[in-house]
C-alpha positions as CSV (number, residue, x, y, z in Angstrom):
1,X,20.8,69.6,37.1
2,X,17.8,69.6,34.9
3,X,15.9,71.4,37.4
4,X,17.5,74.5,37.5
5,X,18.3,74.8,33.7
6,X,15.1,74.2,32.6
7,X,13.8,76.9,34.8
8,X,16.6,79.2,33.8
9,X,15.5,78.8,29.8
10,X,11.6,79.3,31.1
11,X,9.7,82.4,30.8
12,X,7.7,83.6,33.5
13,X,3.9,85.2,32.4
14,X,1.0,86.8,34.4
15,X,-2.1,85.2,34.2
16,X,-4.6,88.0,34.0
17,X,-8.5,88.2,34.5
18,X,-10.1,88.9,31.0
19,X,-12.8,90.9,32.9
20,X,-10.0,93.2,34.7
21,X,-6.5,93.3,33.3
22,X,-5.2,94.7,35.8
23,X,-5.7,92.1,37.8
24,X,-3.3,89.1,38.2
25,X,-4.5,85.8,39.0
26,X,-1.6,83.8,39.0
27,X,1.8,83.0,36.9
28,X,3.1,80.3,34.7
29,X,6.5,79.3,33.2
30,X,6.9,77.9,29.9
31,X,9.5,77.2,27.1
32,X,8.7,78.4,24.1
33,X,11.9,79.2,22.6
34,X,15.7,79.0,23.7
35,X,18.6,81.2,22.7
36,X,20.7,80.2,19.5
37,X,23.7,79.0,22.2
38,X,21.6,76.9,24.4
39,X,22.7,73.3,24.0
40,X,19.0,72.0,23.3
41,X,20.2,68.9,21.6
42,X,22.4,67.9,24.4
43,X,19.7,68.8,27.3
44,X,16.8,66.5,25.2
45,X,19.6,64.1,25.8
46,X,19.9,63.9,29.1
47,X,16.0,64.4,29.5
48,X,15.3,61.5,27.7
49,X,17.9,59.3,29.8
50,X,16.3,60.6,32.9
51,X,12.6,60.4,32.4
52,X,12.0,57.6,29.9
53,X,8.6,58.4,28.7
54,X,8.3,62.2,28.2
55,X,7.2,62.9,24.8
56,X,7.2,65.9,23.2
57,X,4.1,68.4,23.5
58,X,2.6,65.9,25.3
59,X,-0.4,68.1,26.0
60,X,-2.5,65.0,27.6
61,X,0.2,64.9,30.6
62,X,0.9,68.4,31.0
63,X,-1.8,68.9,33.7
64,X,-0.8,65.9,36.1
65,X,3.2,65.7,35.9
66,X,5.4,68.0,37.7
67,X,6.5,71.5,36.9
68,X,10.3,69.9,35.9
69,X,8.3,67.3,33.6
70,X,6.1,69.7,32.1
71,X,9.2,72.1,31.2
72,X,11.0,68.9,30.1
73,X,8.3,68.0,27.3
74,X,8.1,71.6,25.9
75,X,11.9,71.7,25.6
76,X,11.7,68.2,23.7
77,X,9.0,69.9,21.7
78,X,11.4,72.5,20.6
79,X,14.3,69.9,19.9
80,X,12.0,67.8,17.8
81,X,11.2,71.1,15.9
82,X,14.9,72.0,15.5
83,X,16.3,68.3,13.7
């Protein structure tokens, strides 16, 4: 159930060619903020119980993990800022 929740609060952005800003070279998803009504602490607890070792904002692991785990670490970072 975490996957659709994380995807639902993520933002999509276009990656553009810096030499030709009209050219889209890809897309990316990220969680930089969540709505005030979003149960951040509850979802963060669910992430920690499902994935024992994700650390908030663990940039070293960002490139070699699943999309869900990458978004989960971003949400954990937001949760750690709010506490």
